N, C-alpha and C positions, 0 to 999 in steps of 0.2 A: 504494500500500500504506500502511496506517495501522497503527501499532503503539504500544502504551502501555507505559511502563516506570515503575517506582517504585524509589526508593532503599531498600535494606535489605529488611526484612520488612513494609513498609507494604502495606496492602490497597488496591486500586483501587476506588473507589466504583462501584457499578453504573451510575450515570448518566455516568461518565467513560470507560466502555469503548467500544471501536469498535463501531459500529452499521451494519448493513445492513438495508434494508427501509424506505427513506424516499422522499420525493418525488423524490430525486435518485439513489438507489441501490436496485437491485432493486425497480423500480416495480410489479411484480406481486404483491408481498407486503405484508402490513399493516405499519404504522408500527412500527419497532423490533423486527422479527421475529427478527433474528439479532444476538447481542451476545457479544463475547469480548474478549480482550486485543489482538488484531490483526485486520485485515481486508484482503482483496485483492479488488479490483473491476475489471471491464472493462465499459465501455459502448461500444456502437456505435449511432450515431444518424444517420439520413439525413433531411435536411430538403429540401422541394421547394415551390416557389411554386404557389399555387392561384389567388390573385387578388391585387390590389394590396396589401392589408393582411393577407392570410391565407396562412399556410404550413402544409403538412402535414408530419407527421413519423412515421417508423417507427423503432422502437428494439429493441435486444437488450441486456439486462444479465446479466452472469454474475458471481457473487461468492461468497466463502467467508469465514467468521470462523475464527480459530484461537487456541489458547493459546500454542503455540510454532511457529516457522517450519517446523519439521520435520513439523508436523501437516497441512500443506497437501497435498491430493491431488486429482487430476482428478475422482475420484468424489464429492468433497465440495462441489463447486460447485453453487450454486443458480441457476436460470435464470428470468428474467422477460422478457417481450416485449410489444409492443403498438404502438399508434398514437395520434396525436393531432392537434390543431389549435393553431396559435399565432396570436395577433392582435397586430399591431404597427402603428405609424405609420412614416412615413419617418424620423423622428428617434429613436424609442424603442420598446421592448418594452412590451406592455400586459398580456397574459394568455396562459395555456396551459391546455388541457384535454386530458387523456390517459387512455386506458384501458389498464391493464397487466394481463397475465395470467400466471399461474404454475400450478404443480400444486396450489396451495392455493386457486385461484379468481381472481376478477376484482377489480380495484381502480380506482376512478375518482379522478383527481387534478385539482383545479382550483387554479391558483396564479397569483399576480400578480408572480412573480419568474422570471427566466431560469435554466435549469439549466446551460447552457454559454453562453459568449459567441460 
């Protein structure tokens, strides 16, 4: 869970708010799709070996943004799911390509960083 607080009556800048809809959060939605004072995210990911340097992955992301903790509700969660391929060497991670899906469509992600270790 991610929550942002400010002292007194200060306003949180838009760019400092909690965000869902990134290459690591709600992968089926466009970048920065959901933004508010706080966020709650659940990721489930299963990786399986395909070949020496290739791994497959299937994932499910569920998340919600909120203004106050009391605003969290089961009906407010957004879901993204999908699959992908990860390329690695014996010593390090090289790249990942994923296809995420949500009620808003498909999203292709190509990155050269690991989402989880």
